[in-house]
MARGUBA-633917 format. One record per residue: x, y, z of N, C-alpha, C, O, CB in turn. Coordinates in steps of 0.1 Angstrom, whole numbers, plus 5000, padded with zeros to 4 digits. Glycine has a CB too. Example, Ala and Ser with C-alpha at 12.3 -4.5 7.8 and 13.67 -1.06 7.14 Angstrom:
BEGIN
513249435078512349555078513249675078514249675085511349555090/512849785071513749895071512950005079513450115080514149945057/
END
This chain:
BEGIN
527451824874526351874865525251774865525451654863526851904851/524051824867522851734867522351714853522151814846521751794876/522151584849521751554836520351504836520151404843522751454829/519451564829518051524829517451534815517751624808517151604839/516551444812515751454800514351434804514051384814516151344789/513451484796511951484798511351384788511651394776511351624798/510451304793509751214783508751294774508751274762509051104790/507951374781506951454773506751584780505651644779505651374773/507751634787507651764793507151754807506551644810506751854785/507251854815506851854829505351864829504751944822507451964837/504651784838503251804839502851934844503551994853502651684848/501751994840501252124844500952114859500352024864500052174837/501352224866501152234880499752284883499352384877502152314887/499052224892497752274896497852394904498952424910496952164904/496852484904496952604912496852574927495952504932495752704908/497852624934497952594948497052694955496752804951499352614953/496552644967495652724975496452824982497252794991494752644985/496352954979497253054985496953075000495853065004496953194978/498053095008497853105022497053215026496353215036499253115029/497053325019496353445023494853435020494053515024496853565016/494453325013492953315009492253235019490953225018492853254995/492853185030492153105039491353185049491953275056493153015047/490053165050489253245059489453195073489853085075487753245055/489253285083489253245097488153145100487053165096489253365106/488553025106487552925109487652895124488752885129487752795100/486552865131486552835145487152695147487252615138485152835151/487652675159488252545162487252435160486052455161488752535177/487652315156486752205153485952165165486552165176487552085147/484752115164483952075175484551945182485351875176482552035171/484251925194484751815202484351675197485051575199484351825216/483251675189482751545184482951535169482251455162481251525188/483851615164484151615149485651605147486451675153483451735142/486051525137487451505133487551565119486851515110487951355134/488451665117488651725104490051705100491051735107488251885105/490251655088491551605083491851675070490951685061491651455082/493151715068493551765055494451655049495351605055494451895056/494151615037494851505030494651525015493751595010494251365035/495651465008495451464993494651344989495051234990496851454986/493451374985492451264982492051274967491051214963491151284991/492851334959492451344944492751214937492451204925493251454938/493251104944493450974938492150894938492150794931494550904944/491150934946489950854946489250854933488950964928489050904958/488950734928488150724915486750664918485850684910488950644905/486650584928485350514932485450474946486550464952485150394922/484250464953484250414966483550274967482950234977483550514975/483450204956483050074955484149984960485249984953482450024941/484049914971485149834976485649724967486749674968484849774989/484749684957485249584947486049644936486649564928483949514941/486249774936486949844926488049934931489049954924486049914917/487849994943488750094948490150034950490249924955488250154961/491150104946492550054947493550164949494650164944492949974934/493050274956493950394958494050414973493250364981493350514951/495150484977495350494991494250574999493750525009496650574993/493850684993492850765000491450695000490750705010492650904993/491150614990489950534990489950435001488950405007489750474976/491150365003491250265013490950325027490350255035492650205013/491450445029491150515042489650525045489250495056491850655042/488950565034487550585036486850445039486050435048486950655024/487150355030486450225031486750145043485850065047486750145018/487950155049488250085061487250125072486950045081489650115066/486750245072485950305082484450285080483650315088486250445084/484150235068482750225064482250075063481050045066482550285050/483149985060482749845059483449755069484549765073483149795045/482649655073483149545081483749435071483349435060482149485090/484549345077485149235069485049105077484749115089486549265065/485248995072485248875079486248875091485948845102485548745070/487448925087488548945097489049085095489049135084489648835096/489649145105490049285104491149305114491549225122488849385106/491749435114492749475123492149565134491349655131493949535116/492649545146492249625157493149745158494349725159492249545171/492649875156493549985156494350005169495350075169492750105153/493849955180494549965192495549855195496349865204493549965204/495649755185496649655187496949595173496649475171496149545197/497549675164497849625151498749505151498749425142498349735142/499649505160500749405161500149265163500749165160501749425172/498849255168498249125170497849055157497448945158497049145179/497849125146497449065133495949065132495249135139497948925132/495448995122494048985119493248935131493748845138493748905107/492048985133491148955144489748925139489448965128491149065155/488948855147487548835142486848975141487049065148486748745152/486048985130485249105128483749055126483049025135485749185116/483349055114481949005111481848855113480748805116481549045097/482948785112483048645115483548635130484548695133483948555106/482848565138483348555152484348445154485048445164482148535162/484348345144485248235145485348165132484548195123484848135156/486348075130486448005118487147875120487947855130487248085107/486947775112487647645112488247615099487747665088486647535117/489247535099489947495086489847345084490047265094491447545086/489447305072489347165069490647085070491747155070488747135055/490646955071491846875073492746895061494046895063491446725075/492246905049493146925038493647065036494347095027492446875025/493147155045493647295044493047385034493347505032495047295043/492047335026491547415015490247485018489947585011491247315003/489547445028488247505031488247575044488647515054487147395030/487947705045487747775057486247805059485647865050488647905057/485747775070484347795073484247895084484747875095483647655077/483548005081483348115090481948115096480948095090483648255083/481948135109480648145117480448295119481348365125480648075130/479248345115479048495115478648535129478048465137477948525105/479048665132478648725144477248755144476648815134479548855147/476548725155475048755155474748895159475548965166474448655166/473648945154473149075158473749195151473449315155473249095172/474549185141475249295134474249345123473649265116476649255128/474149475122473349535111474149615102475149675105472149615118/473649625089474149725080473549855083472549865091473749675065/474049965077473550095079472050105075471350195080474350205071/471650025066470250025061469249965072468049985071470049935049/469849895082469049825092468949675089468449595097467649885092/469349635077469249495073470349415081471449465084469549475058/470049295085471049215093472149175084471949145072470349095099/473349165089474549105082474448955082474448895093475849155088/474248895070474048755069475248685062476048745056472748725061/475348555064476248475056476048495041477048495033476248325060/474848515037474548535023475148665018475548675006472948545021/475248765026475848895022477348875020477948935011475648995033/477948785028479448755026479648685013480448725005479948665038/478848585010478948504998478748604986479448594976477948394997/477748684987477448784976478648874973478948894962476148864979/479148924984480249024983481448964976482049024968480649074997/481848834980483048774975482748734960483648754951483448654983/481548684957481248644943481148764935481648764923479948564943/480648874940480649004933481949054928482149094917479949114941/482949034937484349074934484848994921485349054912485349044945/484548864921484948774910484248814898484848824887484748624914/482948834898482148864886482449004880482449014868480648854890/482649104889482949234884484349234878484549314868482849334895/485249164883486649154878487349284876487849314866486549074865/487249374886487949504886489349484890489849374894487249604895/490149594890491649584891492049504904492949414902492149724892/491449524916492049454927491449314929491749254939491749534940/490649264920490049134921491049024923490748914928489049104910/492249044918493248934918493548894933494048784935494548984911/493348984942493648944956492748834960493148754969493349064965/491548824955490648714957490748594947490848484951489248764958/490848634935490848524924492148444924492248344918490648594911/493248494931494448414931494248284938495148194938495548494937/493148274945492848144952492048044944491547944949492148174965/491948084931491247984922489748014920489147934913491447854927/489248124925487848144923487648204909488348294905487348244934/486648154902486248194888484748214887484048164896486848094878/484248284877482848294876482148164874481048144878482548384863/482948064869482347934866482247854879481347764880483147864856/483147874889483147784900482647844913482647774924484447724902/482347974914482048034926480847984934480847984946481848184924/479847924927478747874934479147744941478447704951477547844924/480147674937480647554943481747584954481947514963481147454933/482547694952483647724961483347824972484047834981484847774953/482247894970481747984981480347954984479447974976481848134976/480147894996478847835000478347885013479147915022478847685000/477047895014476347935027475647815033474947735025475348055024/475747805046474947695053474547755066475347765076475847565055/473247805067472747865079473547995082473548085074472847775090/474147995094474948115098476448105095477248175101474748145113/476748015086478147995082478348015067477447995059478647865087/479548055063479948065049481248005048482148025056479948215044/481447925038482747855035483347895022482547915012482547705036/484647905022485347925009486347815007487047775017486048065009/486447754995487247644992488247694981487847724970486547524988/489547694984490547734975490947624965490747504968491747794982/491647654955492047554945493147464949493347354944492547624932/493847504960494947414966495147464980494547564984496247424958/495947394987496247435001497147555001498247554995496847315009/496747665008497647775011497747795026497047735033497047905004/498747875030498847905044497547975048497148075041500148005046/496947935058495647995063495948145065495048225062495147935075/497048185071497348325073497348405060496948525061498748335080/497848345049497848415037496348445032496048555028498548325026/495448345033494048375029493448475038492848565033493248235030/493648465051492948555060493548695059492748795059493148515074/494848715057495448845055494848905042494549025042496948835053/494648835032494048885020492548935022492149035016494048785008/491848865031490448905033490449035042489349095043489748795041/491549085047491549215054491749335045491549445049492649215065/492049305032492249405022490849475019489849415022492849355009/490949595013489649665009488749575002487449585004490049785001/489249484993488449404985487549304993486649244988489349324975/487949285006487249195015486049255022485449185030488149135025/485749375019484649445025483349375022483049325011484549595020/482449365032481149295030480049395028479849485037480849205043/479349385017478349485014476949425016476749305016478449534999/475949515017474549475019473949435006473649514998473749595026/473749305004473249254991471949314987471749354976473049104992/470949324997469649374993469749524989469049554979468749365005/470449604996470549744992471349764979470949834970471349825003/472449684977473249704965472449654953472349734943474549614966/471749544954470949494942469749584939469249584928470649354944/469249654949468149744947468549864939467749934933467549784960/469849884938470449994931471249954918472050024913471350084940/471049824914471649774902471149844890469949874888471449624901/472049874880471749934868472349854856473549834856472150084867/471549804847472049734836473049614840474049594833472749824826/472749544850473549434854474849464860475749374860473749344842/475049584865476349624871476549584886477549624892476549774869/475549514891475649464905475949584915476649574925476749364907/475349704911475449814920476749894919476949984927475249774934/477549864909478849924908478750074907479550144913479649864897/477850124898477750264896477250334909477750444913476750294885/476250274915475750334928476750334939476850434946474450264932/477450224941478450224952479650314950480450334959478850074953/479850364938480950454935480850574944481850634948481050494921/479550614947479350744955478450724967478050814974478750844946/478150594970477250564982477850444989478850384985475850534977/477350415001477850305009476750215013475550255015478650355021/477150085015476149985020476949895029476949775027475549905008/477449955040478349875049477749865063476649905066479649945050/478549805072478149785086479249835095479149805107477949635088/480149915090481249965098480850075107479750115108482350005089/481850135113481650245123481050375117480550455124482850275131/481250395104480850515097480050485084480150375079481950605094/479150575080478550565068479050685059479350795064476950575069/478950665046479450775037478250875035477250835030479850715023/478550995039477551105037477751165023476751195016477651205048/478951195020479251255006480651245002481551235011478851405006/480851234990482251244984482151344972481451324963482751104979/482951444974483051554963484451544958485351584964482751694969/484551484946485951464940486851584941486451694938485751414926/488051554945489151654946488751774956489251874955489451714933/487751744965487251844974487151794988487851834997485951904970/486251694990486151645004485351505004484751464995485351745012/485551445016484751325019484151345033484851395042485651195019/482851315035482251335048481651205052480951135045481151445047/481951165065481451035071480651075083480951165090482650945074/479650995085478751015097478750885106478750775100477351045093/478950895119478950785128477750695126476650745125479150825142/477950565127476950465126476550435140477250365147477450335118/475350475144474850455158474650305161474650265173473650525161/474550225151474250075153475549995151475449865151473250035143/476750055150477949985149478049885161477949925172479150075148/478349755158478349655168479449685179479349635190478549515163/480449755175481549795184481249915193482149955201482849805177/480149975191479750095198479850215189480850225181480650115210/478950315191479050435182480350515185480650535196477750525185/481050555174482250625176482050765183481050825182482950645162/483150805190483050935197483051055187482351155189484250955206/483651035176483651135165482451115157482351025149484951135156/481351205159480151185152480251215137479451165129479051265158/481151295133481351325119482851335116483651385125480651455115/483251285105484651295100484651365087483951315077485351155099/485351465085485451545073486951535068487851585075484951685074/487151485056488551485050488551585039487751575029488951345045/489351685040489351795030490551775021491651745026489451935037/490351795008491551784999492351915000491852014996491051754985/493551905005494452015006495751975000496451885006494552075021/496152024989497351984982498652024988499551944989497252034967/498752144993500052204997500352175011499452195020500052354994/501552135014502052105028501952235036501452225048503452055028/502352345031502352475039500952515043500752565054503052585031/500052485034498652515037498052425048497452475057497752505024/498452295047497952205057498552245071497852245081498452065054/499852285071500452325084499752445090499452455101501952355081/499452545081498852665086497452635092497052685102498752775075/496652555085495352515089495452445103494552465111494652435079/496452355104496552285117496952375128496352365139497652175115/497852465126498252555137497252655141497152705152499552625133/496352685131495252775134494052705141493152775146494752845122/494052575140492852505146491752475136490752425141492352575158/491952505123490952475113490752325111489752285107491252545101/491852245113491852105111492452035123493152105131492552065098/492151905125492751835136493951755132494851725140491751735141/494051715119495151635114495551685100494751715092494651485113/496951685098497551715085498351595081499251555087498451845086/497951535069498551405065499651415056500451325054497451325059/499951535050500951545039501951655041502151735032500251565026/502551655053503551755056504851715050505351605052503651785071/505551815044506951785040507851795052507451855062507351885028/509151755050510051755062510251895069510351895081511351705058/510251995061510452135067509252175075509352235086510752235056/508052135070506852175078506652085090506052125100505552165069/507151955089507151875101507951935112507551935123507751735097/509151985108509952055119509252175124509352205136511352085113/508552245116507852365120506752335130506552405140507252445108/506052225127504952175136505552135149504952155160504152065129/506652065149507252025162507552145171507452125183508651955159/507852255165508152375174506852455178506952545185509052465166/505752425172504552495175503752445187503952335191503552495162/502952535193502252505205500852435201500252475191501952625213/500452345208499052285207499052175196497952125193498152395203/500152145190500152045179501351955181502351995188500152105165/501351835175502451745177502551655164501651655155502251655189/503551585163503751495151503551345156504251295165505251515146/502651275148502451135150503251065139502951095127500951105149/504150975143504950905133504550755133504550695144506450925136/504350695121504050555120504850495108504850565097502550525119/505450385110506050315098505050265089504050195093506950205103/505150305076504250255066504850145057505950105059503750375057/504050095048504549975040505250015028505749925021503349895037/505250145024505850175011507350175011507950225021505350315007/507950115001509350104999509850184987509150204977509849954997/511050244989511750314978512950224973513750184981512250454982/513050204960514050114955514550154941513950234934513449964955/515650094937516050104923516249964918516449864926517450184922/516049944905516149804900516949814886516849924880514749744897/517649714883518549714872518049604861517849494864519949674876/517949654849517449574838518449464835519649494831517149654826/518049334836519049224833519249204818519949114815518549104840/518549274810518849274795520049354792520649344781517649314787/520449444801521649524799522949444801523049374811521649654809/523849434792524949344792525849364805526449264810525849354780/525949484810526849514821526049494834526549434844527449654821/524749534835523949524847523649384850523249354861522749604845/523749294840523449154842524549084850524448964854523149084829/525749144851526849084858526649104873526349204878528149154854/526748994881526548994896527449104903526949164912526848854902/528649114898529549204905529149354903529249434912531049194899/528549384891528049514888526849544897526749654902527749534873/525949444898524749464906525149494921524649584927523849344906/526149424926526649444939527349584940527149654950527549334944/528049614930528849744931527849864932528149954940529649764918/526749854924525849974925525149984939524850094943524749954914/524949874945524449874959525349944969524949994979524049734964/526649934966527650004974527950144970528750214976528949924974/527250194960527350334955526150414959525950524953527550334940/525350374968524250444973524450504987524850424996522950354973/524250634988524550695001523250695010522550795012525050844999/522950575014521750545022521650645034520650715035521650405027/522650645042522550725055522550875052521950955058523750685064/523350915041523451055038522051105034521751215038524451075027/521351025026520051075021519051075033518251165035519550985010/519150965041518150955052518351075062517351125067518450825060/519551115064519751225074519751365068519851465076521151205080/519551375055519551515049518151545043517251575051520651525038/517951535031516751575025515551495028514351545027516851595010/515751365031514551285035514051315049512851295052514951135034/514951345058514651405071513551335079512551405083514251555069/513651205080512651135088511451085081510751005086512251225099/511351125068510151075060510450935055509450865052509951165048/511650895055512050755051513250715060514050795065512450745036/513250585063514450525070515050415062514350355054513950475084/516350395064517050295056516450155058516250115070518550295059/516150085048515549955048515949885035515549935024513949955051/516549765036517149705024516549565021517249485015518649695025/515249545025514649425023513249445017512649545019514449345037/512749345009511549365002510249355011509149395007511349264991/510349295023509249295032509349415042510349435048509149165040/508349505042508349615052508449565066507949455069507149705050/509049645074509049615089507649605094506749665089509749725097/507449515103506249475109505449355102504549305107505249585111/505849325089505249215082505749085087506949075092505549235067/504948985086505448845089506648815081506648835068504348745087/507748775087508948745079509848855077510948845070508548685067/509548975082510449095079511749075087511749015098509749225083/512749135082514149135088514649275089514249365081515049035081/515649295097516249425099517649435094518349545095516249465114/518149335087519549335082519649445070518949435060519949205077/520549535072520849635061522349635059523049715064520349775066/522849535051524249515049525049615041526249625041524549375044/524249695033524949785023525149925029524249975035524249785010/526249985026526450125029527350185018527950105010527150145043/527450315017528350375007529750335009530350365020528150535008/530350264999531650215000532350224987532250124979531750065006/532950334984533450354970534550254967534550204955533950504969/535450224976536550134973535949994969536449934960537450124985/534949944977534349814975533749814961533849714953533349784986/533049924958532349934945533349924933533049854923531450054944/534350004934535450004924536049864922536349824911536450114927/536249804933536849664933535949574925536449494917537149614947/534649574928533649484921533549524907533449434898532349494928/533549654903533449684889534749644881534649594870533349844888/535849644888537149594882537049444879537449404869538349634890/536549374889536349234887535449194876535649094869535749164900/534449284873533549264862534049314849533449294838532149324865/535249374849535849424837535149554832535149584820535749324826/534549624841533749754837534649874841534949894853532349754844/534949954832535750074834534950194829535250244818537150074828/533950234836533050344832531950294823532150214815533850454825/530750354825529650334816528550444818528650514827529050194818/527650444808526550544809525250474810524950384802526650644797/524450514820523150454822522050554823522250664826523150364835/520850514820519650594821518750544832518450424832518850604808/518250624841517350584851516050664850516050784848517950614866/514950584850513650644849513150694863513250624872512550554843/512750824863512350884876511050954874510851044865513450974881/510050924883508851004883509051144889509851154898507750924892/508351244883508651374888507951404901506851454902508151474877/508651364912508251394925509451434933510551384930507551264932/509351534942510551594948511551494954512651504951510051694959/511051404963511951314969512651224960513751184962511251234980/511951184949512551094939513651164931514651104928511451034930/513351284927514351364920515551384929516751374924513751504915/515351414941516551434950517351304952518551304953516051484964/516651184953517351064954518151034941519250994941516350944956/517451064929518151044916519351134915520451084910517151084905/519351254920520551344919521651294929522751304925520151484923/521251234940522251184949522951064942524151044943521651134962/522150974936522750864928523650904917524650854915521650774923/523251014910524151064900525551104906526551074900523551194894/525451164917526751214923527651094928528851094925526451304935/527050994935527850884940528250794929529350734929527050814951/527350764919527750684908528950744900529850674896526550654899/528850874898529950944891531350924897532350914890529651094890/531350904910532650884917533250754913534450734915532450884932/532450664908533050534903533050524888533250424882532150414908/532950644881533050654867531750614859531850594847534150564862/530650614866529350584860528550714858528250784867528550484868/528250744845527350854842525950814843525550714835527750914828/525150874851523750834853522850954848522851064854523450804868/522050924837521151024832519751004837519250894837521151014816/519151114842517751104848516751124837516751234831517651204859/515951034834514851044824513551074832513050974837514750924814/513151194833512051234842510751244834510651294823512351364849/509651194841508351194834507251174845507551154856508251094823/506051174840504851144849504950994853505650914847503551174842/504150964863504150824867503750724855504350624854503250804878/502750774848502350684836503450664826503650554821501050754830/504150774823505250764813506350674817506750594810505750904810/506850694829507950624834507550474836508350384833508450684847/506450454842505950314844505750244831506050124830504650314852/505350314821505150254808506450194802506450084797504550354798/507550274804508850224799509350114808509950014803509850334798/509150124821509550024830508949884827509549784827509350064845/507549894826506849764823507149704809506949584807505349794824/507749794800508149744787509549694787510049654776507949854777/510249694799511649654800512549744792513549694787511749504795/512249874791513049964783514050044790514850114784512150044775/513950044804514850134812516050054816515949934819514150194824/517250124817518450064823518150034838518349934843519650144820/517750144844517450144858516150214861515850314854518650214866/515450174871514150234875514250274889514750194898512950144872/513850394892513850444906512350464910511750554904514650574908/511850394919510450404922510050354936510950324944509650334912/508750354939508250314951507250194949506650184938507450434958/507150114959506249994959505549984972506149984983507049864956/504149974971503349964983502649824983502149794972502350074984/502549754994501849624994500449644990499749744993502049565008/499849534984498449534980497649474991496449504992498249454968/498249395000497449335011498549295022499749285019496649205007/498049285034499049265045499549125048499449075059498449315058/500149065037500748935038502048935031502149005021499748825033/503048865036504348875029504348835015505248875007505348775036/503448755010503348714996503148834987503448834975502348604994/502448934992502249054984503449114978503449164967501449164992/504549104985505849154980506749044975507449064965506549234991/506848934982507648824978507148774964507948734956507548704988/505848774962505248734950505448824938505048794927503848704951/506148934940506449024928507949054927508449064916505649154929/508649074939510049094938510848974936511848974929510549154952/510348854941511148734940510548614933510848504935511548694954/509548644925508748544918508648574903508148684900507348524925/508948484894508948514880508948374873510048334868510048604875/507848304872507948174866508148164851508548064846506648104869/507948274844508248284829508848414826508248514825506948254821/510148414823510948534821510948574807511548674803512348514826/510148514798510148544784509448674782508548714789509548434776/509848744771509048874767507648844765506748924768509748934755/507348724759505948684756505048674768503848684767505948564747/505648644779504848624792504148754795503048754801505748574803/504848874793504249004795503649014810502649074812503149034785/504448954819503948954833504349094840505149094849504648834841/503749194835504049334840503749354855504349444860503349434832/502949274861502649294875503749244884503749264896501349214878/504749164878505849114886507049204884507549214873506148964882/507549254895508749344894509949264889510849314881509049404907/510049134893511149054888511149044872512149054866511148914894/509949024867509749014852510149154846510749154835508348974848/509649264852509949394846511449414844511949484835509349504854/512249354853513749364852514349244845515649234846514249384866/513549164839514049044831514948954840516048904835514849094819/514548934852515348854862514648724864513448724868515548934875/515348614863514748484864514748434879514248324882515548384856/515248514888515148504903516148404909516148384921513748464907/516948334901517948244906517448144916518048124926519048324912/516248084913515747984922514748034933514147954940516847914929/514648164934513748214944512248204941511348204950514048364947/511948184928510548164924510048034931508948034936510448144909/510747934931510347804937510247824952509347764958511347694933/511147894958511147914973509947994977509447974987512447974977/509648094969508548184972507248104970506248124979508448304962/507148014960505947934959505747844971504647814974506047854946/506847794976506747704988506347775000505647725009508147634990/506847905002506547975014505048015015504548015026507348105014/504348035004502948085004502047965008500847995011502648144991/502447845007501647735011502047675024501347575029501647625000/503047725031503447665043502547705054502247825057504947725047/501947605061500947625071501447665085500747725093500147505073/502747625088503347665101503847805100504747835092504447565104/503247895108503548035107505048065110505648145103502648115116/505548005120506948035124507847985113508848055109507347965137/507647865107508447815096508247905084509247925077508047675093/507047955082506848035070507648165072508248215062505348075069/507648225083508448345086509948325083510648405077508248395100/510448205088511848175086512148155071513248195066512248045093/511248105063511448085049511648225042512448245033510248015042/510848325047510948455041512248525046512848605038509748545045/512748495058514048545062515148495052515948575047514448495076/515048365049516048305039515948365025516948385019515948155039/514748375021514548435007515048575006515748604996513048435004/514848655016515348795016516848795017517448885011514748875027/517448705024518948705025519548675011520448745006519448595035/518948575004519448554990519048664981519848704972518748424985/517948724983517448834974518448954975518849014965516048884978/518848984988519849104989521149074982521749164976520149125004/521548944982522848914977522848894961523748934955523348784983/521748844956521648804942520848894933521148904921521148664940/519948964938518949034930519449164923520349224928517649064938/518749204912519049334906518349444913518149554907518749324891/517849424925517149534932517949584943518649504950515749484938/517949714945518549774957517349844964517049964961519649874954/516749774974515749834982516449934992517449894998514949734990/516050054992516750165000516150205012516750225023517050274991/514750235012514150305023512750255025512050195015514050455020/512250265037510850245040510250375045510850455052510650135051/508950395041508250525044507850535058507450435064507050535035/508050655064507550685077506550805075506950905071508650725087/505250775078504250885077504450975090504450925101502850835076/504551105087504651205098503451295097503451395089505951285097/502451275105501251345104501151455116501551415127499951255105/500751575112500551675123499251655129498251635122500751815117/499151655142497951625149497751725161498651755168497951475155/496551775162496151855174496351785186496051665187494751915172/496951845197497251775209496151715216496251625225498051865218/494851765213493751705220493151585213492151525218492651805221/493751545202493251425195494051305200495251305200493551435179/493251205204493951075210493350955202492150955198493651065225/494150855201493650725196493650715181493150615176492350705201/494250815174494350805159495350695155496550705159494650945153/494950605147495850505141495950525126494850515119495350365145/497150555121497250575107497350435099497250435087498550645104/497350325106497350195100498650125099498650005095496850215086/499750185104500950115103501350075089500950145079501049995112/502049965088502449915074501449825069501649775057503749845075/500349785076499549675072498149715068497449635061499449575082/497649835071496249865068496050015066497050085066495249815079/494850065066494550205064494250275077494250205088493450225054/493950405077493650485089492350435096491450395089493650625085/492350455109491150425117490650545124491450615131491350305127/489350585122488850705128487950665140487850755149487950775118/487450545141486550515152487150495165486550495175485750385148/488550495166489250485178489550625184490150625195490450405176/489250725177489650865180488750925191487550905190489650955168/489350995201488651075210489251205211490451225207488551005224/488551305217489151435219488951465234489451575239488551545211/
END
């Protein structure tokens, strides 16, 4: 029997776009890319504030950065973009970037070292949600004029201590690292907001596209930048339409109304595979699905119980049934393709082993509550856990609610178990190591809700110190090995059971070539697309 409670009732369902209401539309033009995607998470298109998946997709194509990823070779890591080169001081604290000559913003203004300094200082001064990606290096409103400096065609940044250079540069590839046109932005400043209101719906970048329009919960339109230093994109216009339903996206794709469908469920993926003129593009993404156990719970705080629960998860059964290729088994906190990632997945469903561990811990049956966001795949995972836990005498109650409701209880340390997803904030191993395995103050008063280790009241058993050492290690190979060791200890000791890594399965018209969804490290690229 499935046991569920509701925090505040099921959220109201939005009206789906009925399949019979879709008008006939001609095939998309050869120089236009039309995409169906869920873009209702966009709240702003100011790169100093945007922190949503769909917004990142837009901004990656509109703004240049000091360093960036090449969509045709993501495995190569960060590459020169607006900076053509950089040097690092002997003490490792100062990175000096030499700007690429001849690059222009969409306004026609040249991209200057002053624009870089303005953009980074603007992040610190506005202090919006994603600003921590920059401010974690010690930049403050009081010191930015001394730590971010311009000298001719160079700009230098000086961090508060020595960090791995790769860590700093990886962070600069995040959306927050976008370089904006100072003159245009400040010409649109209102009441000292440094252009924040204007940039919410306009763009001031130097990337391959400019923002033509954003209609919330409806569409985003981009126009090719003819002055892009990498060459004008083949797709002169990109239109992203908000389409909520998977079945609707599939129908539009098969009829030729769109070129790409980003949100197909497993059954529609299989349908697209069997259709003519379309195919499935699969890319490993950075999102992880995991459960975590509150260490304030007297039984869950026992090492044997934590291990037992990891042996009560039917990883392969879920992967091969209802997840159907949308997720693959992955039991480590670093997503595949990240520096320091590993492929070891030591846990599998083993009822005898789990019962043996529970007996060692003196546990003979118990009742637990797991918080679950109301999303189909999470509910199905929760129900699978109910079934397998019950085989070991554990009653698992699903407490279902909206993301806000469930996260509120999780951040308050009130759930026995949490079932959720975690996506990296920037493409460096510290983005996950620094939250799963780092917790310098485990007290309730610390209120470090941004750290997953703190949310589960786990003191990390020495991994905090090892994580702090890894983020400052300058030797890349040694740094990667440190993360290998941290994850091995994490799998063995932690109250987390990382279960799966997301695989995006996008439906794509067969004449579309060169589309990069961004892999696990960045957002989608449109400028590499041809038809």
